[in-house]
N, C-alpha and C positions, 0 to 999 in steps of 0.2 A: 725559351726559357732563357737559354745561356746568355744571350744578349742581353735581357733585361739583368740578370746577376751582374755583368760586367760593368752595366751601365749604374749599378747602384754606391760604388766609390768614386764621386766626385771629387775634379780634383780644382784648384781656383790658381788664378793667373790676372794678373795686370798688366793691360796693353798702354801701351803709350801710343795716342792717338795724335795724327798731325793733320793739317787738310781742313780742318772745321772752320767755319766760317760764322756759323750761326746757332742756335738752338736745333733747330731743326733738322742739320748734320747730324747732331749726336743721334738725335731719336731714329733718322734712315739707317745710323750705324746698328741702333739698338734692335731695329727693326731685322736687319739682315743679321745679324747674330742670333738673334731668339728664335730666327727658321730653323738653326741646327738642331738634330733630335735633339733633348735633354739638356741644351744649352741654356742660360740663364744670365743675360748682360743686361749689366746697368751703364749707359756711360754718360760721364760729367762731362760737359761743354768748359766748366770755368777749370777746371785742373784739368783738362784734356787725358784723363785715362778711361779705362772699359773697365769695371770690374766683371771677370767673365767666370761663372761655375760651370764645369764641362765634365761629362762622363770621361772616364780612364781611361776610355779605347779611343777616344777623337785625340790627333796630334796639337797642338798647340799651333803649328804650320798652318792647318787648314783655317784656326778662327783668324790667322793675319791674312789669308787669301780672302776670306768673306769680307773684311774690310775692305780688302785692295779692291774687290769685285764692287762695292758700293763707293767706288770713287775715290777712296783716303787712302792714309798708309799708315802703318801700326807696327808693333815693335814692340820684342819681350824688354822686359826689366833690366836694364842694364846694371852693372856694376857701380858701386857705392862710388870708385874713384872717378870713372866715367861721368855720372850724375854731378859729381863736384864740378867739373872741370865746364860740364853742360852749363852748370847753375852760374858760371859768372859772365857767360855772353848776357845781354838784355836782348830779348825775343821784340821788344817793343822798340829798338834802333830802326830796323826799318823801315818799319810805318812811322816811325816820327819823320825821317828822311821824307817820305814819299808827301807827305801831310807839308812840311814846311816849303817844299819845291813847291808843291801843288798852290799854297795860299800864294806864294811871290808870286807866281807866272797869273794866277785866276784873278786877282786883282785890277790889275789894267783890262784885262780882257771885260770885265764886268763893267767897271767905268767907261768904257769905248764904246758898250754898247747901251747903255742905258744913258748917257746924255750926250744926247745932240750935238751940243755946242761942241764938245772934244772931239767929233768925227772928221781929223785932217784928212785929206787926199791919201788914198791909198791905206787908210786906219783898218780898213777890214783884211789888209793880206799881214801888217803886223799881228791883229786878234788870230790872225789861223797859225802863225808862227808862232805866239806864245799857249795857245791852244794844244796844238801838236802835241808836244810832249805830256802834257796835262794828262790827255786821252789815251798817248799811248805806254807812257812808263808810269805816271803815279796809278790809273785807274786798273792798272797789271792786275792785279787781285783780286779785283770784282770780274773782269772778263774771264781770268783764269777759272773762279770759284761757277759762274756761269755756263764754261765750255765743258767744266766735269759735272754740272747738275744735268746737263743736256743731254748727253753721254748716256745718262741712269736716268734718261724723260722726268725730270724732276726741275721745279720751278721753286726759286726763294727768292728776298729782296736784292741777290747778286745779280739774277738773273734781269729783273727789273732795270735796275741801274746800270746793267753792262747795255742792256739790247737799249735804254733811254739815249743816254749819254753816245751811243755809237750812231744811233741812229739821228741825233743832232748834229753831230761831226760830219757826219757822210752827207748827210742833204747838205750842209754847209759847203762843203767841199765843191759837191755836185754845183751849187748855185752859182760859186765862185767861179769855177772852170769853165762852166757851160751854159750856167744863165745869166742874168743881167748883173749880179751881187759884184760883180769883179771890176767892173767899168769903174775910173777913175773919178772920184767925187761922189761915189755910193755915200748915200744918208740913211739911216734907219728913222723917218721923221715921227714924231711924238702924234698919230692918228688913230684916234679910237673910232674907227669905222668897222662894221661886220660886211663884208662882202665876199662871194665867191673870187678867185684869184689863182692864178697860176703858181703861187708862192716861189718863184726861181730868182728873186731876187732879193731874197730872204735869206740871211744868216742867223742859226741860234748858236754859236760859239760860247756866248755867254753862259748858256745853260747847262752846255757839256762840261766847261770849266769847274761854273760853280756848284754842281751838285755833285763833282767829284771830291771838289776840297771839302765839303760841308760834311758829305758821307764819309770820309777820311776822318774828318776829325772828331765824329761820334765814334768809331772803330777804334781810334788811336785809345780815348778813353777809357772805351771798354776793357781794353789789353792791357791797360794800365792796373786797370781795378784786378784783372783776370790774374795777372800775373801775382799777386801777394797769395792765392790759394794756397800754393804751398810753403808760405812763408813760417808758416803755424808750425808744421813740421820742425824745421830748422829752430826756431825758436825754441822748442820745446828741449831738442837734443841738445841747445846750447847752455839748457840750465844747470847741466850737469858739470862736475868739477873737472879742470881743464889738466891737471896732476896731482901727485898723490905721493905722500911721504912713506913709504915701502919701509917695514921692516926685514932687513937679510941680515944673518949673521951678525945681529945684537945691535947694527946700526939703521939710523934712519937714512934712506935715500930717497929724494924726492925725484920719481920719473913720469914720464907722460902719463895719463888715464887707460891708453892702449895696451900699454905692458904691464899690466896690474892682471895677475892672474887669480882662479878661485881657490882659494886655500890660504890665499899668502896672506899676514897681519899686516894693516897699516893705520899710521897716527892722524886721529882728529884732535887739533886743536877748538879749544872756547871759540865760536865765531866762524870756524868754516865749516863749507858745504859737505857732509860723508861723502867719497868718492862713489861707492857702490853699493850695493843691498850686501850687508853681512850680518853675520852677531857680533855682540862684545864680548871680548876676550878680559878688557880689564877697564878700570875707571866706571864710575855713575856723572848720570849728567842729564838736564832734559833738554831734548830735541823737541824743536818748530817744525813740526810734520804739517802742519796748515795747510800747505798749496799742493799737498798730496791726498791729504784726508779729509780737509776741512775743518779738523778739529781745531779749534779756537785756543785751549790750553796745552801748553810744552807737556809732551808726553816724558815722563820719567823714565830713565831707563839706567838697568846694572847689568853685570856679566849675566851671560847668557839672554839676553834679549837680545829680538833682530830689529835692523834700522833698514830703513829705505835709501840709496842714493838719492844725492839732491836735496834731502833734506838737510835743516843748519843745527851745527852741534849748540845750542845756548851758553852750556855750563863748561863743566872740565873737561880733563884729558881723557880721550876714548882710546883704545885700541880694539881695533874690530877686524875680525877673519871675512874676508871675502866670499860669499857665498853664491853670488852672481853677478856677470861682469857683460858687456856690451849688450845684446839684441836681447839678451834674456833677464836684464832689469827691470823692474818695475815702472824706472822714468820711459825707458822702450818700448817698454807694452802698451803705457799710453799712448805714446807717441804713434803706434799702430791702431789705438783705438779713433784715435783724429784722425788718419789718414782713410779708415775702412767708414768713420762716418761723413767724411766730406766726398768720396767717390759715392758712396748709397744716397748723397742727398738727392729730395725730388726734385725733379727736372722741372724749371718754369719757362714755357715757351714765352720767347718774346712776340708779343701781339702784331709787331709789324710784321712779322715772318708767318705767323697765322694766317694774316690776311691776305698775304702775299702771293701765297700756295693757291692761292683761289683767284684774287686780282689779277697777278701775271698772265696765266691762260687765255682769262677775258679777254687783255687787252690786245693779247696777242692775234687770238681769233678776231677781234673787234676791225683790228688794224686790215688782217689779211681780207676782212668780209667790206671791208670800205674801198679797197684796191678794186676787188673785184666788181662792186656793187660801179660805183664809176668807171668804171673799162666796158661793163656791160652796158649801159646805160649810154654809154657813146660820147663819154666825158672824153677829154685828151690826155695822154699818157702822162704829162706834166701834172694837169689839177689832180688826176686820180695820186701818183705819186706824193703830192703836196698832203691831200687832204689824209691819207695814209699815215703820214711820217707825223702828221700835226698829230694824228692820236697816239701814237709811241712819246713824241715830244711832251704832251700835256700830260702824260700819266706816268711822266719822271717824276721821281717822288723828291723835288727839292724843299717843299716844308715836312715832308715825311720824314726829311734827313735831319731836320731843323730839330722835329718834335721833340723825339727823346732826350738829343745831346743838350740841348737849353734848357730845358726844363730841369733837368739830371744837374747841371751847371750850377745853376740859381737856386735849387735844392740845398745842394749837398754845400754849395758857398753860405747860406744862410744858416744850414747845420752846425758847418765850422764855427759858424758866430757864437752860437749859442753851446757849442762845446759837445756837438752830436758829427762823427764821422760817416757818412754812409759810403759804402764800398762800393756799390753798382747799381744798375738798374734793376737786377733779377731779385735785387734784396727787398725792394717796393713792391712788388707783386705779393711778396708774403705777408707783407704787414697788414694786408687787405683783408684776409681770411683769419686772421690769427684769432682765438677764442679762450685760449689758456696762457697763460702766462708763470712758467716756471722760476720761481727765485731761489740763488745760495743764498743762504745766510752770512755766513762770515765775511765779512770786507764788502757784503753789497747789501743787506738788509741792516747788517750792525757794521759797527765801526773795524771791526776785525782788531782792535788791540784793548787788552787787557785794561782795565779799570777799577779802582777800587768803589764799589756803587754802596756801601752800608758799613756803617762801626756800632757793634751790641757793646756794651760795657756795664759792667758788675756796681750794685749801687756803690754811690759812694766815690766812683773811677770817673775823673774828668775823659774828656774824650780828645780835647785837645794833647792833653801830656798822654797819652796812650799811641796819639798818631808819632807826638814827637819821639817819642822811644823807641817804638818798633821801626819806623822811617829810619833812625839813624842806622838802624842794624841791618836794615832790608838793602839800604846804599852800599854796603858795604858787598854784598852777593849781587850776582851777574844772573841771576835768575829772573826770567820774562814777570812773573807774580810778584815778586822781591821788588822789582823795579816797578812795577806798577804802586806799591803800597808806599813806597819812597817818593814818587814824583807826587804822588796826591800829599803825603805828610808837607813836603817842601810847600807846595802851594796853600797850604791851610797854616802851616805855623812860621813857616821861613825857614833861617838857615837850620838844619841838621847840627846836634851837638857829634863829638868825636867820639869814638868804640874803641875800647880798648880790650884786649885780649878775645878778638873775634875769631870765632870758630863757625865751620860748615861741616855741618854732619848731611851722610847722605843718606836723603831717601826721608830722613825725617825734619830738619829745618836749620836753625841757624841760631848760636847765643855769643853773649858778649856783654861786656859791663859798660854802662850808659851811665854818667851823672851819678856813678858812685851806688849804680843799681843792677844787678846781676838780671838781664833780662834774657828770655828765649820766645823763639816766634816760630812758629810751624804747624807741625801736625799734634794731634791732640795725643798722640804715643811718646812725644818728645816731651813735654810737659808731665805726664806721668811718670817718667823715669826720675822726675825729681820732686814728684808727691804733687805736682801742682794740678786740683782738681777742678774741673770747671764747677761753679754753682748750676743748680737747676733750670733758672732762666737762661743761663749763656748756655747749656747745651739744647734746651730746647729750639733758641733761635739760631745756634747752628746746624741741628736737624732740620729745620725750615727752610734756611736757605740753599742746604745741599738738594734737600726735596726738589726746589728750581733747577738744580743742575749748577749752580754756582760755589764756587770752591772758597770755602771757609778758612782762616788762617786765625790760629791760636796765639794770644800774647800772655804771658806771665811775667810776673817781677816780683822781686822780692816774697819768695814762698807762697806766691797766689795768683794763680787764672786769674787774669782781669779782665780778659776782653776778645772779641771773633771778629775779624775784621774779614769782609766779602769782597771778594776782587770777581767780575765777569767782564765779558765783552758787551758790550753797550750797544744800545737800539741807537741808529745816526735819525737825530730830530725831526730829517724830513721824510723818515721812510713811513709812518702812518698815513699821513697825506698822501703820499705816491699811491701807496696802496688802494686808497680810496679813487684817486684820480684813476686807476686801470681798471677800477670795478664800472667808473661812468663810462669807460672805451667799449665797456661789454663783453672785457677780460676775468678770467677767473682764476686767482692767484693760488700758487700751490707752492709752500717753503719745502724746499729738498736739502739736505746738509748730511754732512759725515758727522754732526755733533750729536752727544746725546739725546734720546725724546724728552727729556724734562726740560733741556736749555732749548730746545727746538719748540716745542709748546709755549713755553712762559713769553716765548718772543714772538711767536706769532700769535698769543692771545694781546700782547702788546701794540701789536702793528695792526691788528683785524685779517689777519690768514686764518680760513677755515681748515685747510687739508694742509697736512703735516707730513712729511716723509722723513724720517731720519736714522742715523747710523747709516747711512750709505756709502760704498766705496765708490772710486771714477766708474769700475766698470756698470756697478748698478745704476751710477745717475743716467747712464747710455739709454742703460734697460727700461729706468722709468719714462724718459722721453720717450722711447720705441714705444712702450707699452699705453701711454697715452696717446700716440697718434696709430697707435692699432685701434684704441678705440674710437675713432674716426674726429678725433681733435686736432686741431692746428696749432702747433707747441710754439711758442716764444720762450726761450731762456736767458736769465741774466743774470751771469757771473764774473769772478775776477781771476780768480787760481787754476792752477795749473789744471787742478781737480777737476776743474767745468769746461776745461778745451774742449773734450769728448763732445760730451754733453751740449756742448755751443756748437758745433760743428753739426750733429746730430739733428737739432731743432730745426725747424720751418725757418724760425728766424732766430742769430745769436745777436744780444744785447752785451759787450763785455762792458767793464766798469774800466776808466781808462788810469784807473787808481791802482790797477791790479797789475799781473802778470804779462808780459808780450804774448807770451802764447796764448793765453787767452781773449787778448787783443786780436791776435793774428787768426784765430781762429773763427771768432764774432763777424755777423756780417754788418751790424753799427756798434762802433766804440760813442762810449761817453766819455767823455774828456776829465768832468768834474766824479766826483766820487758820491753824487747826489743823486737817489733812485729815482725822483721826479724828471730828472733827464731822459730814464726811459721813456715817461708818459711822453716826452716833448718828441722823444725820437718816433713814439709810431706814428703821434699827431702829424708828424712832419713831412714822414715817408707816406702815409695816406694822402695825405694833401698833393705833395708831388706826385702821387701815381695817377692824382684823379687829373692833375694838371697834365699829365703824358697822354693820359686818353683823352682830354678834351684835345689839345694838339693834334693825335691823330686822326679825331672824328673830322675836324677841320679840313686837314688835309687830305684825307681822302675823299670828303664831299667836296672839295676842290675839282680832285680830278675828276671825280664821277659827273660832276655838274658839268665840265666841260667839254669832256669825251663826245656826246651829242652832237655841239656845236662842231668839233673838229672834223667829226666825221662826216658831218653834212657839208663841209669846206668852208664855214663861215669863220673861221677864227683866223681872224686879222694876227699877225706876229706881236704887233704893240699890243694889243689888249690880251694876248697871254703873257705878253712879259709884264704888262701890268699887273695883271691877275695872280702870276706866280709871285711876284714880288711882295703883292700883299699879302696873299697866303702866308708867305714866310716873314712877314713881319706883323703880322697876326700871332704868328705860333711865338716869338719872339717875346711882346708884348705879353701875351696870356703867361708864358713862362716869368716874365719880370713881377707878376703879381706875386709870387712868390717870395719877394723881399718882405713884405709886409706880415708873413709869419710872425708871434710873437709866443714867445715861451711860456709857462707858465712861473718860470723861476726869473722871469727877464723885469 
């Protein structure tokens, strides 16, 4: 009973894992950790982190020991300074060096083996000299991983690559030193004959070197995309202000943000970012908090109101007292949400790894069985080894190594031409099963910019005159709503007249003299102070617009209220078509926004979305995605703001609008360079097509292996037939992948 009580209080730790080479490694570590009583672990191959919940009576050191017992290394979270130093080094650099070295050395080896005309005297020894560094140095990560897997009784793609390349190399070495392959003038004639033979006159160095290069290329491109996984957190934290004007002894002193303490007051000028979370003590302004809350209309703030760090002061000078700094701020909490969502993301196992877990043991058993059969039936030792090694060589995944990288390369290249950036092969698997698409409103379905959408005027009042007078007055204001009215007025009436005696009234509006008329623009309360009362028709129009969640601004001059101007965030022209196309792909659209219910429902009705979830904070967005996933739905999320970053990371598929913030782009799996929502439709279509191509490539690559294995076991595999078949298999995979270049987007 006491043990159970002790295990109720769970602790959490995030371990940094090293040594993983594929998704199945992550699964193995996860299984090993979860075997401990009371431990729940989620290992993310992309971020190389393990999120572990464990009972308080277990020491974190035991978790590290468990990971090491699985054949990998783990470490507790490093200090922030240490992490910053580590971030400066490029982890893909060693892999890139191996790839370049391998490619330079392998090309001559492949050409010499495949083109008999190039086979000069002693060419085979030159091939050995060039291939040896490839097999020993460039392929070292595969051999190391295969050895680690072998020690723990597991088999992955690394095992197959290591065994196949080593078998090809060692047999070639045997044939050169003890067989007839090393004799001067030996050539590989292009003979397509099927016959039993000893095989000690043939070398397979091109197979060993070529496979190593192809697989290294695939691993390098994968590692490059994997490295971006942590960039969302860096980009998010970089959004905050770097320095701040602190009030000390009545003077403004600019200091780095890290020196700001809770309780200190700091100044925020118009257009500046608010340095940290706090309470306003002086001044009034409009604060653009859209990136944190999704609310498209700037929020009016006065003394006593709270503000969040990294939001933008759009109006007057503010003095703010800091209430939270550093890791306690709303921005830092959002960074934690993004990291938690990334770490807890559902693992997508690579198809090649899943198949190889079964395929590798079968190949090894078949090779051993072939050797024993030949020896048992009185065959020569050379012939028995030839057949056994042929089994390993033919099973070596040459086309398999090309299957994913080539399709991904062509698919991502075509995507880039269409303004779609795909981050990695894992992303493609998510698109296949997606059935629900959650859409952020501001900046995704709508433009994210305030615009004048309607003008209601009293009887006998000219619309152009209204815009000219109101626009001139609003042009002198920095408020985003005022700027929307001024912009529309300039577009419709041309140059705006000058303003005299301009005054901005906190929380009410503006006033001044334009063309000799005393003009008021702002809230109804401002006009009523001057006994300007709305006519029943204007009052009704204002109420109807506000019912839709729009912002209504009242205009009056020369003693009367004469018009109501309506400002709102407008729907993008392409959004309705995009929603229709998403439905055609079998997806159910859901509108998710921090904006108010009325605005959200009006937008949803305009574009054809049935389900609306409004007035949600960033944390709630993550919870909504989790809830949908809990209901068995596979969720895609489309967003553009900081407030969407955590939800983009949590979703099974995150699509970030490239017109949005860097944080959202880094947190998403797919980036849509254009601000057009139809690009999301193209992204899902292209991803599904690329995934089908990869699967087709993998099928034919394995079919080639499986079909040729019986011939190899029977000792009937001529090396030239094997080479030609392997080359054809690789060429087929490449040409199949190139078909993706013909993909056409709906906006193309």
